[in-house]
FIRO-558524 format. One record per residue (C-alpha): residue number from 0; residue in one letter; x, y, z. Coordinates in nm, 3 decimals, padded with zeros to 5 digits. Each point is the difference from the previous one (the first is absolute). Layout:
BEGIN
@pos: NUM	code: A	east: X	north: Y	up: Z
...
END
This chain:
BEGIN
@pos: 0	code: M	east: 11.072	north: 12.980	up: 10.917
@pos: 1	code: W	east: -00.351	north: 00.047	up: -00.137
@pos: 2	code: A	east: 00.092	north: 00.310	up: -00.199
@pos: 3	code: G	east: 00.297	north: -00.187	up: -00.143
@pos: 4	code: L	east: -00.217	north: -00.283	up: -00.123
@pos: 5	code: H	east: -00.247	north: 00.240	up: -00.157
@pos: 6	code: S	east: 00.277	north: 00.188	up: -00.174
@pos: 7	code: Q	east: 00.094	north: -00.323	up: -00.181
@pos: 8	code: G	east: -00.339	north: -00.003	up: -00.168
@pos: 9	code: I	east: -00.178	north: -00.253	up: 00.220
@pos: 10	code: M	east: -00.327	north: 00.192	up: -00.008
@pos: 11	code: E	east: -00.347	north: -00.147	up: -00.030
@pos: 12	code: Q	east: -00.209	north: 00.102	up: -00.299
@pos: 13	code: R	east: -00.371	north: 00.076	up: 00.012
@pos: 14	code: F	east: -00.229	north: -00.117	up: -00.277
@pos: 15	code: P	east: -00.261	north: 00.249	up: -00.118
@pos: 16	code: Q	east: -00.274	north: -00.244	up: -00.108
@pos: 17	code: P	east: -00.125	north: -00.355	up: 00.070
@pos: 18	code: I	east: 00.245	north: -00.269	up: -00.111
@pos: 19	code: R	east: -00.145	north: -00.267	up: -00.227
@pos: 20	code: R	east: 00.300	north: -00.142	up: -00.187
@pos: 21	code: V	east: 00.322	north: -00.111	up: 00.168
@pos: 22	code: G	east: 00.317	north: -00.066	up: -00.199
@pos: 23	code: V	east: 00.239	north: -00.265	up: 00.130
@pos: 24	code: I	east: 00.363	north: -00.019	up: -00.104
@pos: 25	code: G	east: 00.053	north: -00.375	up: -00.013
@pos: 26	code: G	east: -00.232	north: -00.280	up: -00.104
@pos: 27	code: G	east: 00.105	north: -00.301	up: 00.208
@pos: 28	code: Q	east: -00.181	north: -00.180	up: 00.278
@pos: 29	code: L	east: -00.021	north: 00.301	up: 00.231
@pos: 30	code: A	east: -00.180	north: 00.208	up: -00.263
@pos: 31	code: W	east: -00.212	north: -00.306	up: -00.084
@pos: 32	code: M	east: -00.123	north: -00.020	up: 00.359
@pos: 33	code: M	east: -00.076	north: 00.373	up: -00.007
@pos: 34	code: G	east: -00.197	north: -00.056	up: -00.317
@pos: 35	code: L	east: -00.214	north: -00.266	up: 00.165
@pos: 36	code: V	east: -00.128	north: 00.246	up: 00.262
@pos: 37	code: A	east: -00.011	north: 00.322	up: -00.206
@pos: 38	code: P	east: -00.361	north: -00.051	up: -00.120
@pos: 39	code: T	east: -00.123	north: -00.017	up: 00.361
@pos: 40	code: L	east: 00.124	north: 00.358	up: 00.040
@pos: 41	code: D	east: -00.147	north: 00.113	up: -00.334
@pos: 42	code: L	east: 00.354	north: 00.042	up: -00.133
@pos: 43	code: E	east: 00.156	north: -00.093	up: -00.333
@pos: 44	code: L	east: 00.364	north: -00.108	up: -00.037
@pos: 45	code: V	east: 00.244	north: 00.079	up: -00.280
@pos: 46	code: V	east: 00.336	north: -00.179	up: 00.021
@pos: 47	code: Q	east: 00.341	north: 00.063	up: -00.154
@pos: 48	code: T	east: 00.170	north: -00.334	up: -00.048
@pos: 49	code: P	east: 00.221	north: -00.163	up: -00.265
@pos: 50	code: Q	east: -00.207	north: -00.300	up: -00.108
@pos: 51	code: A	east: -00.364	north: -00.055	up: -00.090
@pos: 52	code: T	east: 00.027	north: -00.328	up: 00.193
@pos: 53	code: D	east: 00.096	north: 00.170	up: 00.328
@pos: 54	code: P	east: -00.257	north: -00.084	up: 00.273
@pos: 55	code: A	east: -00.159	north: 00.344	up: 00.049
@pos: 56	code: V	east: -00.079	north: 00.050	up: -00.370
@pos: 57	code: A	east: -00.282	north: -00.254	up: 00.033
@pos: 58	code: V	east: -00.181	north: 00.205	up: 00.267
@pos: 59	code: A	east: 00.090	north: 00.357	up: -00.103
@pos: 60	code: Q	east: -00.226	north: 00.219	up: -00.210
@pos: 61	code: A	east: 00.296	north: 00.099	up: -00.219
@pos: 62	code: A	east: 00.373	north: -00.061	up: -00.028
@pos: 63	code: V	east: 00.303	north: 00.189	up: -00.129
@pos: 64	code: L	east: 00.241	north: -00.271	up: -00.114
@pos: 65	code: A	east: 00.346	north: 00.129	up: 00.084
@pos: 66	code: E	east: 00.278	north: -00.043	up: 00.254
@pos: 67	code: V	east: -00.074	north: 00.150	up: 00.340
@pos: 68	code: N	east: 00.287	north: 00.252	up: -00.033
@pos: 69	code: D	east: -00.120	north: 00.130	up: -00.339
@pos: 70	code: V	east: -00.084	north: 00.366	up: 00.069
@pos: 71	code: A	east: -00.176	north: 00.056	up: -00.332
@pos: 72	code: A	east: -00.225	north: -00.296	up: 00.078
@pos: 73	code: T	east: -00.078	north: 00.145	up: 00.343
@pos: 74	code: Q	east: -00.097	north: 00.325	up: -00.171
@pos: 75	code: A	east: -00.248	north: -00.202	up: -00.208
@pos: 76	code: L	east: -00.118	north: -00.171	up: 00.319
@pos: 77	code: A	east: -00.054	north: 00.339	up: 00.168
@pos: 78	code: A	east: -00.220	north: 00.112	up: -00.288
@pos: 79	code: Q	east: -00.239	north: -00.287	up: 00.075
@pos: 80	code: C	east: -00.034	north: 00.028	up: 00.378
@pos: 81	code: D	east: -00.041	north: 00.240	up: 00.292
@pos: 82	code: V	east: 00.284	north: -00.112	up: 00.224
@pos: 83	code: I	east: 00.296	north: -00.241	up: -00.029
@pos: 84	code: T	east: 00.119	north: -00.247	up: 00.262
@pos: 85	code: F	east: 00.259	north: -00.277	up: -00.004
@pos: 86	code: E	east: 00.029	north: -00.376	up: 00.007
@pos: 87	code: N	east: 00.380	north: 00.015	up: 00.008
@pos: 88	code: E	east: 00.263	north: 00.268	up: 00.046
@pos: 89	code: F	east: 00.234	north: -00.071	up: -00.292
@pos: 90	code: I	east: -00.089	north: 00.324	up: -00.176
@pos: 91	code: D	east: 00.177	north: 00.302	up: -00.148
@pos: 92	code: C	east: -00.063	north: 00.254	up: 00.275
@pos: 93	code: E	east: 00.189	north: 00.281	up: -00.170
@pos: 94	code: G	east: -00.182	north: -00.053	up: -00.327
@pos: 95	code: L	east: -00.340	north: -00.013	up: 00.169
@pos: 96	code: Q	east: 00.068	north: 00.326	up: 00.183
@pos: 97	code: T	east: -00.070	north: 00.185	up: -00.326
@pos: 98	code: L	east: -00.349	north: -00.152	up: -00.004
@pos: 99	code: A	east: -00.052	north: 00.092	up: 00.366
@pos: 100	code: D	east: 00.104	north: 00.358	up: -00.077
@pos: 101	code: Q	east: -00.266	north: 00.003	up: -00.272
@pos: 102	code: G	east: -00.272	north: -00.109	up: 00.244
@pos: 103	code: T	east: 00.002	north: -00.381	up: 00.001
@pos: 104	code: I	east: -00.079	north: -00.119	up: 00.352
@pos: 105	code: F	east: 00.207	north: -00.290	up: 00.129
@pos: 106	code: R	east: -00.098	north: -00.169	up: 00.326
@pos: 107	code: P	east: 00.228	north: -00.063	up: 00.183
@pos: 108	code: S	east: 00.202	north: 00.300	up: -00.116
@pos: 109	code: L	east: 00.311	north: -00.039	up: -00.213
@pos: 110	code: A	east: 00.205	north: 00.127	up: 00.293
@pos: 111	code: V	east: -00.111	north: -00.301	up: 00.203
@pos: 112	code: L	east: 00.086	north: -00.232	up: -00.289
@pos: 113	code: A	east: 00.343	north: 00.162	up: -00.030
@pos: 114	code: L	east: 00.070	north: -00.095	up: 00.362
@pos: 115	code: V	east: -00.083	north: -00.362	up: -00.068
@pos: 116	code: L	east: 00.206	north: -00.017	up: -00.319
@pos: 117	code: D	east: 00.320	north: 00.068	up: 00.196
@pos: 118	code: K	east: 00.060	north: -00.196	up: 00.321
@pos: 119	code: L	east: 00.246	north: 00.262	up: 00.123
@pos: 120	code: K	east: -00.267	north: 00.270	up: -00.022
@pos: 121	code: Q	east: -00.234	north: -00.233	up: 00.189
@pos: 122	code: R	east: 00.248	north: -00.046	up: 00.282
@pos: 123	code: Q	east: 00.072	north: 00.372	up: 00.018
@pos: 124	code: C	east: -00.372	north: 00.080	up: 00.009
@pos: 125	code: F	east: -00.061	north: -00.250	up: 00.280
@pos: 126	code: A	east: 00.287	north: 00.153	up: 00.198
@pos: 127	code: R	east: -00.137	north: 00.355	up: -00.044
@pos: 128	code: L	east: -00.336	north: -00.118	up: 00.132
@pos: 129	code: G	east: 00.155	north: -00.167	up: 00.301
@pos: 130	code: L	east: -00.102	north: -00.349	up: -00.116
@pos: 131	code: P	east: 00.252	north: -00.259	up: 00.124
@pos: 132	code: N	east: 00.218	north: -00.137	up: -00.282
@pos: 133	code: P	east: 00.263	north: -00.267	up: -00.018
@pos: 134	code: R	east: 00.339	north: 00.171	up: -00.014
@pos: 135	code: Y	east: 00.114	north: 00.057	up: -00.360
@pos: 136	code: E	east: 00.277	north: 00.136	up: -00.220
@pos: 137	code: A	east: -00.033	north: 00.117	up: -00.362
@pos: 138	code: L	east: 00.257	north: -00.136	up: -00.243
@pos: 139	code: G	east: 00.086	north: 00.102	up: -00.353
@pos: 140	code: G	east: 00.067	north: 00.319	up: -00.192
@pos: 141	code: E	east: 00.009	north: 00.313	up: 00.210
@pos: 142	code: F	east: -00.078	north: -00.199	up: 00.318
@pos: 143	code: E	east: 00.321	north: -00.205	up: -00.013
@pos: 144	code: A	east: 00.189	north: 00.248	up: 00.217
@pos: 145	code: D	east: 00.151	north: -00.224	up: 00.266
@pos: 146	code: G	east: 00.067	north: -00.316	up: -00.197
@pos: 147	code: L	east: -00.189	north: -00.323	up: -00.020
@pos: 148	code: E	east: 00.165	north: -00.180	up: 00.289
@pos: 149	code: A	east: -00.029	north: 00.296	up: 00.237
@pos: 150	code: Q	east: -00.372	north: 00.032	up: -00.068
@pos: 151	code: A	east: -00.054	north: -00.370	up: 00.056
@pos: 152	code: A	east: 00.203	north: 00.011	up: 00.321
@pos: 153	code: R	east: -00.235	north: 00.258	up: 00.147
@pos: 154	code: L	east: -00.289	north: -00.244	up: -00.041
@pos: 155	code: G	east: 00.177	north: -00.327	up: 00.074
@pos: 156	code: F	east: -00.049	north: -00.341	up: -00.158
@pos: 157	code: P	east: -00.223	north: -00.154	up: -00.108
@pos: 158	code: L	east: -00.160	north: 00.288	up: -00.190
@pos: 159	code: V	east: -00.250	north: 00.040	up: -00.282
@pos: 160	code: M	east: 00.083	north: 00.149	up: -00.340
@pos: 161	code: K	east: -00.299	north: 00.137	up: -00.192
@pos: 162	code: T	east: -00.019	north: 00.166	up: -00.338
@pos: 163	code: R	east: -00.152	north: 00.344	up: 00.050
@pos: 164	code: R	east: -00.235	north: -00.030	up: -00.298
@pos: 165	code: L	east: -00.220	north: -00.266	up: -00.164
@pos: 166	code: G	east: 00.032	north: -00.268	up: 00.266
@pos: 167	code: Y	east: -00.306	north: -00.202	up: 00.106
@pos: 168	code: D	east: -00.088	north: -00.343	up: 00.140
@pos: 169	code: G	east: 00.358	north: -00.051	up: 00.110
@pos: 170	code: Y	east: 00.149	north: 00.089	up: -00.338
@pos: 171	code: G	east: 00.291	north: 00.238	up: 00.044
@pos: 172	code: T	east: 00.054	north: -00.099	up: 00.365
@pos: 173	code: T	east: 00.290	north: -00.210	up: 00.131
@pos: 174	code: V	east: 00.124	north: -00.086	up: 00.348
@pos: 175	code: V	east: 00.377	north: 00.060	up: 00.025
@pos: 176	code: R	east: 00.137	north: -00.212	up: 00.281
@pos: 177	code: T	east: 00.373	north: 00.079	up: -00.004
@pos: 178	code: L	east: 00.246	north: 00.267	up: -00.111
@pos: 179	code: A	east: 00.127	north: -00.236	up: -00.270
@pos: 180	code: E	east: -00.349	north: -00.005	up: -00.160
@pos: 181	code: L	east: -00.043	north: 00.377	up: 00.002
@pos: 182	code: S	east: 00.182	north: 00.118	up: -00.312
@pos: 183	code: P	east: -00.094	north: -00.300	up: -00.217
@pos: 184	code: T	east: -00.366	north: 00.053	up: 00.090
@pos: 185	code: W	east: 00.018	north: 00.364	up: -00.106
@pos: 186	code: E	east: 00.166	north: -00.111	up: -00.324
@pos: 187	code: R	east: -00.298	north: -00.227	up: -00.065
@pos: 188	code: F	east: -00.220	north: 00.308	up: 00.043
@pos: 189	code: R	east: 00.216	north: 00.154	up: -00.277
@pos: 190	code: F	east: 00.112	north: 00.268	up: 00.246
@pos: 191	code: A	east: -00.348	north: 00.152	up: -00.006
@pos: 192	code: P	east: -00.108	north: 00.237	up: 00.280
@pos: 193	code: V	east: -00.106	north: -00.218	up: 00.291
@pos: 194	code: L	east: -00.086	north: 00.016	up: 00.367
@pos: 195	code: L	east: 00.192	north: -00.186	up: 00.264
@pos: 196	code: E	east: -00.230	north: -00.075	up: 00.292
@pos: 197	code: E	east: 00.049	north: -00.170	up: 00.331
@pos: 198	code: F	east: -00.126	north: -00.357	up: 00.007
@pos: 199	code: V	east: -00.298	north: -00.008	up: 00.236
@pos: 200	code: P	east: -00.040	north: -00.336	up: 00.182
@pos: 201	code: F	east: -00.377	north: 00.049	up: 00.025
@pos: 202	code: K	east: -00.241	north: -00.234	up: 00.171
@pos: 203	code: Q	east: -00.291	north: 00.102	up: -00.225
@pos: 204	code: E	east: -00.058	north: 00.192	up: -00.321
@pos: 205	code: L	east: -00.312	north: 00.214	up: 00.035
@pos: 206	code: A	east: -00.205	north: 00.209	up: -00.238
@pos: 207	code: V	east: -00.298	north: 00.231	up: 00.004
@pos: 208	code: M	east: -00.214	north: 00.153	up: -00.273
@pos: 209	code: V	east: -00.116	north: 00.358	up: 00.053
@pos: 210	code: A	east: -00.215	north: 00.219	up: -00.223
@pos: 211	code: R	east: -00.046	north: 00.376	up: 00.000
@pos: 212	code: S	east: -00.242	north: 00.219	up: -00.195
@pos: 213	code: A	east: 00.050	north: 00.353	up: -00.133
@pos: 214	code: S	east: -00.214	north: 00.129	up: 00.289
@pos: 215	code: G	east: 00.244	north: -00.153	up: 00.251
@pos: 216	code: E	east: -00.213	north: -00.300	up: 00.103
@pos: 217	code: V	east: 00.223	north: -00.293	up: 00.101
@pos: 218	code: A	east: -00.094	north: -00.370	up: 00.006
@pos: 219	code: L	east: 00.235	north: -00.254	up: 00.160
@pos: 220	code: Y	east: -00.015	north: -00.375	up: -00.056
@pos: 221	code: P	east: 00.114	north: -00.254	up: 00.262
@pos: 222	code: T	east: 00.371	north: -00.065	up: 00.035
@pos: 223	code: V	east: 00.096	north: -00.332	up: -00.162
@pos: 224	code: E	east: 00.299	north: -00.231	up: 00.004
@pos: 225	code: T	east: 00.161	north: -00.078	up: -00.335
@pos: 226	code: Q	east: 00.223	north: -00.303	up: -00.052
@pos: 227	code: Q	east: 00.241	north: -00.019	up: -00.290
@pos: 228	code: V	east: 00.157	north: -00.287	up: -00.194
@pos: 229	code: N	east: 00.301	north: 00.098	up: -00.213
@pos: 230	code: Q	east: -00.083	north: 00.365	up: 00.080
@pos: 231	code: I	east: -00.346	north: -00.026	up: -00.160
@pos: 232	code: C	east: -00.313	north: 00.022	up: 00.213
@pos: 233	code: R	east: -00.136	north: -00.353	up: 00.041
@pos: 234	code: R	east: -00.267	north: 00.044	up: 00.269
@pos: 235	code: V	east: -00.175	north: 00.267	up: 00.204
@pos: 236	code: L	east: -00.146	north: -00.066	up: 00.348
@pos: 237	code: V	east: -00.279	north: 00.230	up: 00.120
@pos: 238	code: P	east: 00.010	north: 00.157	up: 00.252
@pos: 239	code: A	east: 00.366	north: -00.007	up: 00.099
@pos: 240	code: A	east: 00.069	north: -00.158	up: 00.339
@pos: 241	code: V	east: 00.153	north: 00.311	up: 00.158
@pos: 242	code: S	east: -00.051	north: 00.198	up: 00.318
@pos: 243	code: A	east: -00.237	north: 00.294	up: 00.025
@pos: 244	code: E	east: 00.305	north: 00.226	up: 00.032
@pos: 245	code: V	east: 00.146	north: -00.122	up: -00.329
@pos: 246	code: E	east: -00.337	north: 00.040	up: -00.174
@pos: 247	code: T	east: -00.026	north: 00.358	up: 00.132
@pos: 248	code: T	east: 00.353	north: 00.078	up: -00.116
@pos: 249	code: I	east: -00.063	north: -00.124	up: -00.352
@pos: 250	code: T	east: -00.331	north: 00.181	up: -00.040
@pos: 251	code: G	east: 00.160	north: 00.318	up: 00.132
@pos: 252	code: M	east: 00.280	north: -00.030	up: -00.253
@pos: 253	code: A	east: -00.252	north: -00.059	up: -00.278
@pos: 254	code: R	east: -00.199	north: 00.311	up: 00.088
@pos: 255	code: T	east: 00.314	north: 00.210	up: 00.024
@pos: 256	code: L	east: 00.114	north: -00.114	up: -00.342
@pos: 257	code: V	east: -00.323	north: 00.051	up: -00.199
@pos: 258	code: E	east: -00.071	north: 00.335	up: 00.162
@pos: 259	code: A	east: 00.353	north: 00.131	up: -00.053
@pos: 260	code: L	east: -00.009	north: -00.104	up: -00.365
@pos: 261	code: N	east: -00.357	north: 00.128	up: -00.050
@pos: 262	code: L	east: -00.056	north: -00.337	up: -00.161
@pos: 263	code: V	east: -00.319	north: -00.050	up: -00.200
@pos: 264	code: G	east: -00.043	north: -00.370	up: -00.063
@pos: 265	code: I	east: 00.121	north: -00.307	up: 00.185
@pos: 266	code: V	east: 00.344	north: -00.109	up: 00.114
@pos: 267	code: G	east: 00.147	north: -00.323	up: 00.130
@pos: 268	code: I	east: 00.256	north: 00.048	up: 00.278
@pos: 269	code: E	east: 00.241	north: -00.286	up: 00.075
@pos: 270	code: C	east: 00.182	north: -00.017	up: 00.334
@pos: 271	code: F	east: 00.240	north: -00.215	up: 00.199
@pos: 272	code: L	east: -00.075	north: -00.093	up: 00.360
@pos: 273	code: T	east: 00.324	north: -00.056	up: 00.190
@pos: 274	code: Q	east: 00.061	north: -00.250	up: 00.279
@pos: 275	code: D	east: -00.054	north: 00.279	up: 00.258
@pos: 276	code: D	east: -00.328	north: 00.118	up: -00.165
@pos: 277	code: R	east: 00.138	north: 00.304	up: -00.180
@pos: 278	code: V	east: -00.175	north: 00.082	up: -00.329
@pos: 279	code: L	east: 00.223	north: 00.102	up: -00.292
@pos: 280	code: I	east: -00.159	north: 00.116	up: -00.324
@pos: 281	code: N	east: 00.134	north: -00.186	up: -00.303
@pos: 282	code: E	east: -00.173	north: 00.112	up: -00.318
@pos: 283	code: I	east: -00.326	north: 00.145	up: -00.130
@pos: 284	code: A	east: -00.207	north: -00.066	up: -00.311
@pos: 285	code: P	east: -00.247	north: 00.279	up: -00.093
@pos: 286	code: R	east: -00.259	north: -00.237	up: -00.144
@pos: 287	code: T	east: -00.180	north: -00.320	up: 00.087
@pos: 288	code: H	east: 00.234	north: -00.271	up: 00.125
@pos: 289	code: N	east: 00.033	north: -00.373	up: 00.071
@pos: 290	code: S	east: -00.040	north: 00.064	up: 00.369
@pos: 291	code: G	east: -00.352	north: 00.133	up: -00.056
@pos: 292	code: H	east: -00.145	north: -00.271	up: -00.226
@pos: 293	code: Y	east: -00.177	north: -00.160	up: 00.296
@pos: 294	code: S	east: -00.228	north: 00.305	up: 00.016
@pos: 295	code: L	east: -00.192	north: -00.128	up: -00.303
@pos: 296	code: D	east: -00.170	north: -00.256	up: 00.224
@pos: 297	code: A	east: 00.071	north: 00.103	up: 00.359
@pos: 298	code: C	east: -00.089	north: 00.374	up: 00.008
@pos: 299	code: P	east: -00.309	north: 00.199	up: -00.096
@pos: 300	code: T	east: 00.209	north: 00.207	up: -00.242
@pos: 301	code: S	east: 00.280	north: -00.164	up: -00.198
@pos: 302	code: Q	east: 00.324	north: 00.184	up: -00.058
@pos: 303	code: F	east: -00.092	north: 00.021	up: -00.370
@pos: 304	code: E	east: -00.333	north: 00.166	up: 00.065
@pos: 305	code: Q	east: 00.171	north: 00.227	up: 00.252
@pos: 306	code: Q	east: 00.257	north: 00.122	up: -00.252
@pos: 307	code: L	east: -00.279	north: 00.088	up: -00.241
@pos: 308	code: R	east: -00.198	north: 00.171	up: 00.276
@pos: 309	code: A	east: 00.299	north: 00.208	up: 00.104
@pos: 310	code: V	east: 00.101	north: 00.118	up: -00.348
@pos: 311	code: S	east: -00.359	north: 00.068	up: -00.115
@pos: 312	code: D	east: -00.108	north: 00.207	up: 00.303
@pos: 313	code: R	east: -00.242	north: -00.265	up: 00.129
@pos: 314	code: P	east: -00.019	north: -00.044	up: 00.379
@pos: 315	code: L	east: 00.243	north: -00.261	up: 00.127
@pos: 316	code: G	east: -00.150	north: -00.330	up: 00.109
@pos: 317	code: P	east: 00.030	north: -00.196	up: 00.328
@pos: 318	code: T	east: 00.309	north: -00.217	up: 00.040
@pos: 319	code: H	east: -00.066	north: -00.228	up: 00.299
@pos: 320	code: L	east: 00.022	north: -00.378	up: -00.026
@pos: 321	code: T	east: -00.330	north: -00.178	up: -00.063
@pos: 322	code: C	east: 00.141	north: -00.327	up: 00.133
@pos: 323	code: P	east: 00.231	north: -00.079	up: 00.292
@pos: 324	code: Q	east: 00.299	north: -00.086	up: -00.220
@pos: 325	code: A	east: 00.105	north: -00.043	up: -00.364
@pos: 326	code: V	east: 00.291	north: -00.123	up: -00.208
@pos: 327	code: M	east: 00.117	north: 00.071	up: -00.354
@pos: 328	code: V	east: 00.238	north: -00.217	up: -00.201
@pos: 329	code: N	east: 00.159	north: 00.113	up: -00.326
@pos: 330	code: L	east: -00.004	north: -00.247	up: -00.289
@pos: 331	code: L	east: 00.323	north: 00.017	up: -00.199
@pos: 332	code: G	east: 00.063	north: -00.178	up: -00.328
@pos: 333	code: L	east: 00.145	north: -00.351	up: 00.029
@pos: 334	code: E	east: 00.225	north: -00.208	up: -00.221
@pos: 335	code: V	east: -00.289	north: -00.225	up: -00.101
@pos: 336	code: S	east: -00.243	north: -00.011	up: -00.291
@pos: 337	code: E	east: -00.292	north: 00.238	up: -00.038
@pos: 338	code: Y	east: -00.231	north: -00.299	up: 00.051
@pos: 339	code: R	east: 00.166	north: -00.072	up: 00.336
@pos: 340	code: H	east: -00.045	north: 00.366	up: 00.099
@pos: 341	code: Q	east: -00.370	north: -00.034	up: -00.073
@pos: 342	code: E	east: -00.022	north: -00.320	up: 00.206
@pos: 343	code: K	east: 00.155	north: 00.176	up: 00.297
@pos: 344	code: L	east: -00.232	north: 00.295	up: -00.049
@pos: 345	code: A	east: -00.302	north: -00.232	up: 00.010
@pos: 346	code: S	east: 00.121	north: -00.155	up: 00.327
@pos: 347	code: L	east: 00.034	north: 00.343	up: 00.162
@pos: 348	code: K	east: -00.354	north: 00.090	up: -00.102
@pos: 349	code: Q	east: -00.125	north: -00.298	up: 00.200
@pos: 350	code: F	east: 00.162	north: 00.121	up: 00.322
@pos: 351	code: P	east: -00.266	north: 00.117	up: 00.253
@pos: 352	code: Q	east: -00.034	north: 00.376	up: 00.040
@pos: 353	code: A	east: 00.262	north: 00.064	up: -00.270
@pos: 354	code: T	east: -00.042	north: 00.244	up: -00.288
@pos: 355	code: V	east: 00.237	north: -00.030	up: -00.295
@pos: 356	code: Y	east: 00.099	north: 00.295	up: -00.220
@pos: 357	code: W	east: 00.160	north: -00.107	up: -00.327
@pos: 358	code: Y	east: 00.154	north: 00.281	up: -00.201
@pos: 359	code: H	east: -00.016	north: -00.161	up: -00.347
@pos: 360	code: K	east: 00.364	north: 00.079	up: -00.076
@pos: 361	code: G	east: 00.244	north: -00.201	up: -00.207
@pos: 362	code: I	east: 00.150	north: -00.275	up: 00.215
@pos: 363	code: R	east: 00.371	north: 00.001	up: 00.077
@pos: 364	code: P	east: 00.194	north: -00.114	up: 00.307
@pos: 365	code: G	east: 00.010	north: 00.259	up: 00.279
@pos: 366	code: R	east: -00.264	north: 00.229	up: -00.151
@pos: 367	code: K	east: -00.288	north: 00.114	up: 00.220
@pos: 368	code: L	east: -00.294	north: -00.181	up: -00.156
@pos: 369	code: G	east: -00.262	north: 00.036	up: 00.273
@pos: 370	code: H	east: -00.069	north: -00.010	up: 00.371
@pos: 371	code: V	east: -00.234	north: -00.177	up: 00.238
@pos: 372	code: T	east: -00.163	north: 00.151	up: 00.310
@pos: 373	code: C	east: -00.163	north: -00.185	up: 00.286
@pos: 374	code: R	east: -00.223	north: 00.134	up: 00.277
@pos: 375	code: L	east: 00.067	north: -00.169	up: 00.334
@pos: 376	code: E	east: -00.168	north: -00.047	up: 00.335
@pos: 377	code: A	east: 00.178	north: 00.105	up: 00.319
@pos: 378	code: T	east: 00.073	north: -00.363	up: 00.090
@pos: 379	code: E	east: 00.184	north: -00.077	up: -00.324
@pos: 380	code: D	east: 00.378	north: 00.017	up: -00.040
@pos: 381	code: P	east: 00.080	north: 00.238	up: -00.289
@pos: 382	code: E	east: 00.352	north: -00.139	up: -00.046
@pos: 383	code: Q	east: -00.136	north: -00.353	up: -00.042
@pos: 384	code: V	east: -00.266	north: 00.115	up: -00.245
@pos: 385	code: A	east: 00.260	north: 00.190	up: -00.205
@pos: 386	code: E	east: 00.227	north: -00.306	up: -00.004
@pos: 387	code: T	east: -00.287	north: -00.218	up: -00.122
@pos: 388	code: L	east: -00.083	north: 00.244	up: -00.281
@pos: 389	code: E	east: 00.365	north: 00.015	up: -00.097
@pos: 390	code: R	east: 00.029	north: -00.379	up: -00.014
@pos: 391	code: L	east: -00.298	north: -00.014	up: -00.235
@pos: 392	code: W	east: 00.176	north: 00.239	up: -00.234
@pos: 393	code: Y	east: 00.375	north: -00.045	up: 00.044
@pos: 394	code: S	east: 00.037	north: -00.374	up: 00.068
@pos: 395	code: P	east: 00.106	north: -00.215	up: -00.299
END
């Protein structure tokens, strides 16, 4: 198993000299939050992002203005920095391999990014590592051997249809409840390669952030519960209310994954917890993630600082909670005026113990515009606090 993974090119790279400049492919809010902490590590950031108005441009030392999948732009980025990391995974892995062959260091490696770009490869990798998966069937092209209905029958209804590439925040994911919905749903996907997965009637969705350095040091954050609205993360409760056995299972899975991949960087791991307390791995994101935003205010080392530490060969920082509990609520764009958005933002800033992060992005309905974190005492109810924060933002 290990030799097989290494033969696919998932090998860690050693850097011959101190790292001072980090390139980031992507210039949105995740890179912006990296940029806020980079000076504390004596690091400079250079971002590759399409627009001069993208959030991270304001805090980076330099920017290459181009789409994130523009290989020529990444070559220009590489000329200005020591190592390249990622804010998102929508890149041209094959094109970037030429740069890697010429000595550009990507952390995480392109082989890790290639796994994430294709949900089938993710599932197959999890299975090779013995990480429990929902049952799945690949559909489309060379995988359509047994016919659509036969593949669905092996899973049973309802089931989940996911596009294998470029899906995020619920986009490219549909629950198919009956046989009659199956073929029309695939038609709406334009017959693209997809995964059919068993529908998991989970009792909780859980996540954990885990970082690993090139030397093999691993840092695990607390397991959290994520709650979705319309398949987009709305709130995160920290720590998750789970048994010690479940916590041990998730941290064990996280270690197995980052060590098998020789990951250098940080990864968010999303899981389902079934009614009988089985943990099934859902997806991974080899970068900072919604489920780790709370760490900005509730841990000694935020996930953003940790990513920079990992990719720049700094020692990893401590990850324990500095308060008994915390919550994070995402702030999505509303169908109201910009002035009304600002009024709601002002009300959130008045909430005790709350810290608001506003990304300074163009406002449109459904867009992630910011988030709010709140440190809590042990006697407080995190669900009630999250609901109060949501009312301040989402109520008319």
